C-alpha distance (Angstrom), angle and dihedral (degrees) to the residues before:
residue distance angle dihedral
M1 . . .
T2 3.78 . .
G3 3.79 125.3 .
E4 3.80 88.8 -102.0
D5 3.80 89.8 54.7
Q6 3.78 90.5 51.4
E7 3.84 90.0 53.9
W8 3.78 89.2 55.6
V9 3.79 94.7 50.6
S10 3.79 109.2 73.4
E11 3.79 123.6 -145.5
A12 3.81 84.9 -121.5
C13 3.82 90.3 65.3
T14 3.80 114.5 109.2
L15 3.82 96.0 -168.6
P16 3.81 107.5 121.6
T17 3.81 111.2 -101.8
I18 3.79 91.5 -121.0
D19 3.84 90.4 59.2
Q20 3.82 96.8 46.8
P21 3.85 96.9 85.7
L22 3.81 89.5 51.7
R23 3.81 91.5 52.0
L24 3.80 91.0 48.0
A25 3.80 88.8 51.6
E26 3.81 90.0 53.0
F27 3.80 91.1 53.4
D28 3.82 90.5 45.5
D29 3.80 89.7 52.9
L30 3.81 91.6 49.5
F31 3.80 90.6 50.1
A32 3.81 93.3 47.5
T33 3.79 96.1 46.3
A34 3.80 107.3 30.3
L35 3.81 113.2 16.4
R36 3.80 110.9 107.1
D37 3.79 100.3 168.6
Q38 3.78 142.4 -4.7
R39 3.79 127.0 -154.0
R40 3.77 130.8 -179.6
L41 3.81 106.2 -133.9
S42 3.81 94.0 180.0
P43 3.81 137.1 -21.1
T44 3.81 88.6 -81.9
V45 3.83 101.3 37.4
L46 3.81 133.5 67.0
R47 3.79 124.2 -176.3
W48 3.77 118.7 -151.9
R49 3.79 119.9 -166.5
L50 3.79 106.8 -149.5
D51 3.77 136.0 -171.7
P52 3.84 103.3 -99.5
A53 3.82 91.0 -129.5
A54 3.81 87.8 67.1
E55 3.81 95.1 55.7
P56 3.84 96.5 99.7
V57 3.81 91.5 50.0
A58 3.81 91.4 45.1
R59 3.81 92.1 49.0
D60 3.79 91.7 50.6
L61 3.80 92.7 46.6
T62 3.80 95.1 47.4
A63 3.81 92.1 46.0
R64 3.79 90.0 54.6
E65 3.81 90.9 44.9
S66 3.81 91.3 51.3
S67 3.79 90.0 53.0
C68 3.82 92.4 60.5
C69 3.82 100.3 27.6
S70 3.77 102.7 39.9
F71 3.81 93.2 177.1
F72 3.84 90.2 75.4
T73 3.80 119.9 91.4
F74 3.81 114.5 -165.4
T75 3.82 119.3 -167.9
F76 3.81 124.2 -175.3
T77 3.83 124.1 -157.3
A78 3.80 132.9 168.5
A79 3.79 116.0 -111.9
G80 3.77 135.1 -173.0
E81 3.78 130.6 -3.4
G82 3.78 138.7 -109.9
E83 3.79 113.4 -7.7
H84 3.81 88.9 -3.9
E85 3.80 93.2 55.8
A86 3.80 113.5 133.2
V87 3.77 143.0 149.6
N88 3.77 120.3 -114.7
L89 3.76 114.9 -144.6
D90 3.79 114.0 -167.8
V91 3.80 115.0 -158.9
Q92 3.79 114.0 -161.3
V93 3.80 130.7 -177.6
P94 3.80 134.1 176.2
P95 3.84 116.9 -100.6
A96 3.81 91.3 -99.5
Q97 3.83 89.3 63.2
I98 3.84 99.9 49.3
A99 3.82 91.1 113.1
V100 3.81 89.2 58.0
L101 3.81 90.6 50.2
D102 3.82 90.1 47.8
A103 3.79 90.9 53.4
L104 3.81 91.3 46.6
A105 3.82 90.3 50.8
G106 3.79 90.3 52.0
R107 3.78 91.3 49.1
A108 3.82 90.4 50.6
V109 3.82 92.3 52.0
A110 3.80 90.4 49.6
G111 3.81 89.7 49.1
M112 3.80 93.3 51.7
A113 3.81 89.7 51.2
A114 3.81 93.1 51.0
């Protein structure tokens, strides 16, 4: 893993080190294929606007991420209608984990650009 990857993975994460690159790859794939927009709602909250077809994959991924990094809170809501239909995914962390959220936001931007 690169230094940037290590910033994203918190010391509080219980995912085995050997599995961390695979999880990062799953997030990268979600960003590259389904992320339409990212907004920072506050220092501790990101909002991702996702293609609604990716919601089942995103729900599975965030559920697994919550099980090893319990400081994350992921909240899904429907957004838009018709051709503008999307799913909002809010990602919230406590203040002590802002650096992790910052690194995740950077990774998402890079994924959208890929």
